[in-house]
KEKE-3310 file (N, C-alpha, C; in steps of 0.2 Angstrom, whole numbers, plus 5000, padded with zeros to 4 digits):
npx = (4954:4942:4944:4936:4926:4932:4937:4925:4920:4928:4929:4917:4902:4890:4878:4869:4860:4849:4845:4836:4847:4858:4869:4869:4878:4879:4890:4892:4902:4913:4922:4926:4926:4917:4906:4901:4891:4887:4886:4878:4874:4874:4876:4863:4857:4850:4840:4847:4843:4835:4845:4855:4847:4844:4857:4860:4850:4855:4865:4876:4888:4884:4892:4901:4908:4919:4922:4933:4927:4916:4916:4906:4897:4905:4909:4897:4895:4905:4901:4890:4896:4903:4917:4932:4940:4954:4961:4963:4974:4974:4983:4990:4996:5002:5001:5012:5023:5028:5041:5044:5042:5055:5058:5049:5046:5033:5016:5002:4985:4968:4954:4958:4972:4974:4985:4986:4974:4978:4989:4982:4973:4982:4985:4974:4964:4949:4936:4925:4930:4936:4925:4921:4931:4927:4915:4919:4917:4924:4940:4951:4963:4973:4988:5002:5017:5034:5048:5065:5061:5049:5032:5028:5020:5005:4991:4977:4970:4960:4950:4942:4935:4947:4955:4964:4964:4973:4971:4971:4984:4997:5012:5022:5029:5042:5047:5048:5055:5063:5060:5047:5035:5036:5038:5025:5017:5022:5019:5005:5003:5007:4998:4986:4990:4990:4977:4971:4971:4975:4979:4985:4979:4977:4973:4978:4981:4984:4994:5003:5018:5028:5023:5018:5030:5036:5026:5028:5041:5039:5034:5021:5008:4999:4982:4970:4960:4952:4941:4934:4920:4914:4900:4900:4898)
npy = (5354:5348:5333:5324:5332:5340:5331:5326:5338:5341:5330:5325:5316:5311:5312:5313:5305:5305:5292:5286:5283:5284:5290:5290:5288:5292:5287:5287:5280:5285:5280:5272:5281:5290:5282:5276:5271:5278:5277:5288:5289:5281:5264:5254:5242:5245:5243:5236:5232:5242:5251:5243:5240:5252:5256:5246:5249:5260:5254:5250:5242:5235:5245:5251:5264:5265:5273:5279:5274:5267:5254:5244:5243:5240:5227:5221:5221:5214:5201:5199:5195:5205:5211:5217:5231:5240:5249:5265:5279:5295:5310:5326:5343:5359:5372:5380:5373:5368:5369:5379:5372:5369:5381:5381:5367:5363:5366:5374:5374:5376:5373:5355:5353:5345:5336:5334:5326:5315:5310:5306:5297:5287:5282:5276:5284:5289:5297:5298:5300:5312:5320:5320:5329:5341:5344:5350:5364:5375:5385:5377:5366:5359:5351:5350:5341:5342:5333:5332:5340:5334:5329:5323:5320:5321:5330:5334:5347:5354:5367:5368:5380:5385:5374:5362:5349:5336:5326:5311:5309:5306:5298:5296:5280:5280:5291:5291:5292:5304:5315:5320:5318:5325:5338:5340:5339:5351:5361:5360:5364:5377:5382:5381:5389:5402:5404:5405:5394:5385:5372:5357:5342:5324:5307:5291:5274:5262:5252:5258:5261:5268:5280:5285:5286:5297:5307:5308:5312:5325:5332:5329:5323:5309:5309:5303:5288:5276:5264:5252:5242:5229:5220:5204:5196)
npz = (5028:5017:5010:5003:4998:4989:4980:4975:4969:4959:4950:4942:4942:4928:4933:4948:4961:4975:4986:4998:5011:5003:4990:4973:4958:4941:4930:4916:4908:4913:4923:4939:4950:4947:4946:4957:4971:4987:5005:5015:5028:5045:5045:5046:5042:5030:5015:5001:4989:4980:4977:4970:4959:4953:4949:4940:4931:4925:4918:4924:4935:4952:4963:4976:4985:4999:5014:5027:5044:5040:5043:5047:5037:5026:5030:5029:5015:5011:5017:5008:4997:4989:4981:4986:4979:4972:4983:4989:4991:4998:4995:5000:5000:5004:4992:4992:4995:4984:4972:4957:4941:4929:4916:4901:4902:4905:4900:4904:4899:4893:4883:4881:4871:4855:4855:4869:4871:4863:4870:4882:4877:4873:4885:4889:4893:4889:4879:4887:4900:4897:4896:4910:4915:4908:4915:4927:4937:4942:4941:4930:4922:4909:4910:4900:4898:4893:4887:4881:4871:4866:4867:4883:4895:4904:4913:4923:4932:4944:4953:4969:4978:4990:4987:4977:4965:4957:4943:4933:4929:4918:4911:4897:4894:4888:4893:4907:4923:4921:4927:4923:4929:4941:4936:4931:4943:4950:4941:4941:4954:4954:4945:4953:4964:4957:4955:4967:4976:4990:4994:4986:4981:4978:4971:4973:4968:4980:4978:4969:4970:4964:4960:4973:4979:4973:4976:4990:4990:4986:4997:5000:5010:5017:5018:5017:5015:5005:4998:4985:4983:4973:4966:4962:4946)
capx = (4952:4938:4947:4931:4922:4936:4937:4918:4918:4933:4929:4910:4898:4885:4871:4868:4853:4848:4840:4837:4854:4863:4870:4870:4882:4879:4897:4892:4908:4919:4926:4924:4926:4910:4900:4900:4886:4890:4882:4879:4872:4876:4874:4858:4853:4846:4839:4852:4840:4834:4851:4857:4842:4845:4863:4859:4846:4860:4870:4882:4888:4883:4898:4901:4914:4919:4926:4934:4922:4911:4918:4901:4894:4910:4909:4891:4896:4910:4897:4886:4900:4906:4924:4936:4945:4957:4962:4966:4977:4974:4989:4989:5001:5001:5004:5018:5028:5031:5045:5041:5045:5060:5055:5047:5044:5026:5011:4995:4980:4961:4952:4963:4974:4974:4991:4984:4969:4982:4992:4977:4971:4987:4985:4967:4959:4945:4932:4920:4934:4937:4919:4921:4934:4922:4910:4922:4914:4929:4945:4954:4968:4977:4995:5006:5024:5038:5055:5068:5057:5044:5026:5030:5016:4999:4988:4971:4970:4954:4949:4936:4937:4954:4958:4964:4965:4976:4968:4973:4992:5000:5018:5024:5034:5049:5049:5048:5062:5066:5057:5041:5029:5038:5036:5018:5015:5024:5015:4998:5003:5008:4991:4982:4991:4988:4970:4969:4971:4980:4982:4984:4978:4977:4971:4983:4980:4988:4999:5007:5023:5033:5020:5018:5037:5036:5022:5031:5047:5037:5032:5014:5007:4993:4977:4964:4960:4946:4941:4928:4918:4909:4896:4902:4892)
capy = (5353:5342:5330:5321:5337:5342:5325:5326:5344:5342:5325:5325:5311:5314:5313:5310:5304:5302:5286:5284:5285:5283:5294:5286:5292:5289:5289:5287:5277:5289:5276:5270:5286:5294:5277:5272:5273:5279:5277:5294:5289:5275:5257:5250:5237:5248:5238:5237:5230:5248:5254:5239:5240:5258:5256:5242:5253:5265:5250:5250:5237:5237:5247:5256:5267:5265:5278:5278:5274:5263:5247:5239:5243:5236:5220:5218:5220:5208:5195:5198:5193:5211:5210:5223:5232:5247:5253:5271:5283:5302:5314:5333:5347:5366:5373:5384:5368:5366:5373:5380:5368:5372:5384:5377:5360:5362:5371:5374:5376:5374:5366:5351:5353:5338:5332:5331:5321:5309:5307:5303:5291:5282:5279:5273:5289:5290:5303:5298:5303:5319:5323:5321:5335:5346:5345:5353:5371:5380:5385:5371:5367:5353:5352:5346:5342:5340:5331:5331:5343:5330:5328:5317:5319:5325:5329:5338:5350:5358:5370:5369:5385:5386:5367:5360:5342:5334:5320:5309:5310:5301:5300:5291:5275:5282:5298:5290:5293:5310:5321:5323:5318:5330:5344:5340:5341:5358:5365:5360:5368:5384:5385:5381:5395:5408:5404:5406:5388:5384:5365:5352:5335:5319:5301:5286:5267:5260:5248:5262:5263:5273:5287:5287:5289:5304:5312:5309:5316:5332:5334:5328:5318:5305:5313:5300:5281:5274:5258:5251:5235:5228:5214:5199:5194)
capz = (5021:5015:5004:4999:4995:4983:4975:4972:4965:4953:4946:4943:4938:4924:4936:4955:4964:4982:4987:5005:5014:4998:4984:4967:4953:4935:4927:4909:4906:4916:4928:4945:4954:4946:4945:4963:4976:4993:5010:5018:5035:5048:5042:5050:5038:5024:5009:4996:4982:4976:4975:4965:4953:4950:4946:4934:4926:4922:4914:4928:4940:4958:4965:4981:4988:5006:5017:5034:5048:5037:5043:5047:5030:5022:5032:5026:5008:5010:5018:5003:4991:4986:4981:4987:4973:4971:4988:4986:4996:4996:4997:5000:5002:5003:4985:4993:4996:4978:4968:4950:4936:4924:4911:4895:4902:4906:4897:4906:4894:4892:4883:4879:4864:4852:4858:4875:4870:4860:4876:4886:4873:4873:4892:4890:4896:4883:4878:4893:4905:4896:4898:4917:4915:4906:4920:4933:4936:4944:4937:4928:4917:4907:4910:4896:4899:4887:4888:4875:4865:4864:4872:4888:4900:4904:4919:4924:4938:4945:4959:4973:4983:4991:4987:4970:4965:4951:4941:4926:4928:4914:4908:4892:4896:4886:4897:4914:4927:4919:4931:4920:4934:4946:4933:4931:4949:4951:4937:4944:4960:4951:4942:4958:4968:4953:4955:4974:4980:4996:4994:4981:4983:4973:4973:4969:4970:4986:4976:4964:4974:4961:4961:4980:4981:4970:4980:4996:4989:4985:5003:5001:5015:5017:5022:5017:5012:5003:4993:4982:4983:4968:4966:4957:4942)
cpx = (4948:4940:4941:4927:4926:4936:4930:4917:4923:4933:4922:4907:4893:4879:4872:4861:4853:4843:4841:4843:4859:4863:4872:4873:4881:4886:4897:4899:4914:4923:4923:4922:4919:4904:4898:4895:4890:4885:4883:4876:4875:4873:4869:4854:4849:4845:4843:4848:4838:4840:4854:4853:4843:4852:4863:4855:4850:4866:4876:4882:4886:4890:4897:4908:4914:4924:4928:4928:4916:4912:4912:4898:4899:4910:4902:4891:4900:4906:4893:4890:4903:4913:4927:4941:4948:4957:4965:4969:4976:4980:4987:4995:4999:5005:5011:5024:5031:5035:5042:5045:5050:5056:5054:5047:5037:5022:5004:4991:4973:4958:4958:4965:4974:4979:4989:4979:4973:4985:4988:4975:4976:4987:4979:4962:4955:4940:4927:4924:4935:4931:4918:4925:4930:4917:4912:4920:4919:4935:4949:4959:4971:4984:4999:5013:5028:5045:5058:5065:5051:5038:5028:5025:5010:4995:4982:4971:4963:4953:4942:4937:4945:4958:4958:4966:4968:4973:4972:4980:4994:5007:5020:5029:5041:5051:5049:5055:5066:5063:5050:5036:5030:5036:5028:5015:5016:5020:5008:4998:5003:5001:4986:4983:4989:4981:4967:4968:4976:4983:4981:4984:4977:4975:4976:4981:4986:4995:5004:5013:5028:5030:5020:5025:5038:5032:5025:5037:5045:5034:5024:5013:5000:4988:4970:4965:4953:4946:4935:4926:4913:4906:4898:4897:4889)
cpy = (5347:5339:5327:5326:5340:5337:5325:5332:5344:5336:5322:5319:5315:5316:5310:5310:5302:5297:5284:5287:5285:5288:5290:5291:5288:5291:5290:5285:5281:5286:5275:5276:5290:5289:5274:5275:5274:5280:5284:5295:5283:5269:5254:5245:5239:5243:5241:5236:5237:5251:5250:5239:5247:5259:5252:5245:5258:5261:5250:5244:5239:5238:5252:5258:5267:5269:5276:5278:5270:5256:5242:5238:5239:5229:5217:5217:5214:5201:5194:5196:5199:5210:5217:5225:5239:5251:5259:5275:5291:5306:5321:5337:5354:5368:5377:5380:5366:5371:5374:5375:5372:5375:5380:5370:5358:5368:5370:5377:5373:5377:5362:5352:5345:5334:5330:5326:5314:5306:5303:5296:5285:5278:5276:5278:5291:5296:5303:5302:5311:5323:5325:5328:5341:5348:5349:5361:5376:5381:5378:5371:5360:5355:5348:5347:5339:5338:5330:5334:5339:5330:5322:5315:5323:5325:5334:5341:5355:5361:5369:5373:5385:5379:5365:5352:5340:5327:5318:5310:5304:5303:5294:5287:5277:5288:5297:5291:5299:5316:5324:5323:5323:5337:5345:5342:5349:5363:5366:5364:5375:5386:5385:5388:5401:5409:5404:5400:5388:5377:5362:5345:5330:5312:5296:5279:5265:5256:5252:5265:5268:5280:5289:5289:5296:5309:5313:5313:5324:5335:5333:5322:5314:5308:5309:5293:5280:5268:5257:5243:5234:5221:5210:5197:5187)
cpz = (5020:5009:5000:4995:4988:4978:4971:4967:4959:4948:4946:4939:4933:4927:4943:4957:4971:4982:4994:5008:5009:4993:4979:4962:4947:4931:4920:4906:4908:4921:4934:4950:4953:4945:4951:4968:4983:4999:5014:5025:5038:5045:5048:5047:5033:5018:5004:4989:4978:4973:4969:4959:4950:4946:4940:4929:4922:4918:4918:4933:4947:4962:4970:4983:4995:5009:5024:5039:5046:5037:5043:5040:5025:5024:5029:5019:5007:5011:5012:4996:4987:4986:4982:4981:4974:4978:4986:4992:4993:4999:4996:5002:5001:4996:4986:4994:4990:4974:4961:4946:4932:4918:4904:4895:4903:4903:4899:4900:4895:4887:4881:4872:4861:4854:4865:4875:4867:4866:4881:4883:4873:4880:4894:4893:4890:4884:4884:4899:4904:4897:4905:4918:4913:4911:4926:4932:4938:4939:4936:4923:4915:4908:4906:4897:4893:4890:4882:4869:4862:4869:4877:4893:4900:4911:4919:4931:4939:4952:4962:4979:4984:4990:4979:4971:4958:4949:4934:4924:4924:4911:4903:4895:4895:4890:4904:4917:4924:4922:4928:4925:4939:4943:4932:4937:4951:4947:4939:4950:4959:4949:4948:4962:4964:4954:4962:4978:4985:4996:4988:4983:4977:4976:4969:4972:4975:4983:4971:4968:4971:4961:4968:4982:4979:4974:4987:4996:4988:4991:5004:5006:5014:5021:5021:5014:5010:4999:4990:4983:4977:4968:4960:4953:4943)
residu = (MET:SER:TYR:ARG:ALA:THR:LEU:GLU:ALA:THR:TRP:LEU:PRO:ALA:GLU:THR:ARG:ALA:LEU:GLY:CYS:PHE:THR:LEU:ARG:ARG:GLY:ALA:GLY:GLY:GLY:LYS:ARG:VAL:SER:ALA:ALA:SER:LEU:GLU:CYS:ASP:TRP:THR:GLY:GLN:ASP:LEU:ALA:PRO:VAL:GLN:GLN:ALA:MET:ARG:ALA:TRP:ASP:GLN:PRO:ALA:LEU:PHE:VAL:LEU:TRP:PRO:GLY:GLN:GLN:ALA:PHE:ASP:ALA:GLU:LEU:SER:ARG:ARG:GLY:TYR:ARG:LEU:ILE:ASP:PRO:VAL:VAL:GLY:TYR:ALA:ALA:ALA:VAL:SER:ALA:PHE:ASP:ALA:PRO:PRO:ARG:MET:THR:THR:PHE:PRO:HIS:TRP:PRO:PRO:MET:GLU:ILE:ALA:ARG:GLU:LEU:TRP:ALA:GLU:ALA:GLY:THR:ASP:ALA:ALA:ARG:LEU:GLN:VAL:MET:GLU:ARG:ALA:ALA:GLY:PRO:LYS:SER:VAL:ILE:LEU:ALA:ARG:SER:ASP:ASP:LYS:PRO:ALA:GLY:ILE:ALA:PHE:VAL:ALA:LEU:HIS:GLY:PRO:HIS:ALA:MET:ILE:HIS:ALA:VAL:GLU:VAL:ARG:PRO:GLN:ALA:ARG:ARG:ARG:GLY:VAL:GLY:ARG:HIS:LEU:MET:GLN:ALA:ALA:ALA:GLY:PHE:ALA:ALA:GLU:ASN:GLY:ALA:GLU:THR:LEU:SER:LEU:ALA:VAL:THR:GLU:GLY:ASN:SER:ALA:ALA:ARG:ALA:LEU:TYR:SER:SER:LEU:GLY:MET:ARG:VAL:VAL:GLU:HIS:TYR:HIS:TYR:ARG:ILE:GLN:GLU:PRO)
# end
């Protein structure tokens, strides 16, 4: 499975641009994942000034995503004062490993209903991030979860060939530790399977121990690591 390809295809920037050995992404307010530049070849001392200028022209900070094997470039960014932020862990599992959620606990749908938009807004997922979801070209769905007959959680899942990825998972604080996150994951896996996917993956910040414990309990395993570096103002 190409974890990175699935991530790129299911959470798309507003625009991409090739500049030498770099891919630039214009996020249009959609967050770090769609606003970071990446190095696509070996680090040999390429000029960063054009990349930095292009990102600033898009009204974005100079931000890079670093993948395994890019230690030399990572060290160079550190030397230049770029601060490491948000180490991320990627998880994945076969969709067949997930049980079905209990009946009437989750409701897949597309486009997002108003209550889905409200739940995301409560958690800080704004209209710009909803536009990121709109850009996904393959099969996709919002998963709405309920607990005690009330809206309790929300997630977005999209497919890239035989692989699916879940994004923007949010559970209302008052509904936590009631199985809502588990039900969201199970429903996302069910949607993925129904649409021909074989695997379900996700990205979570390294420090989110509660979410990571849930994913491990569902049989998901770590398949990737990456992090960002941002230029201090």
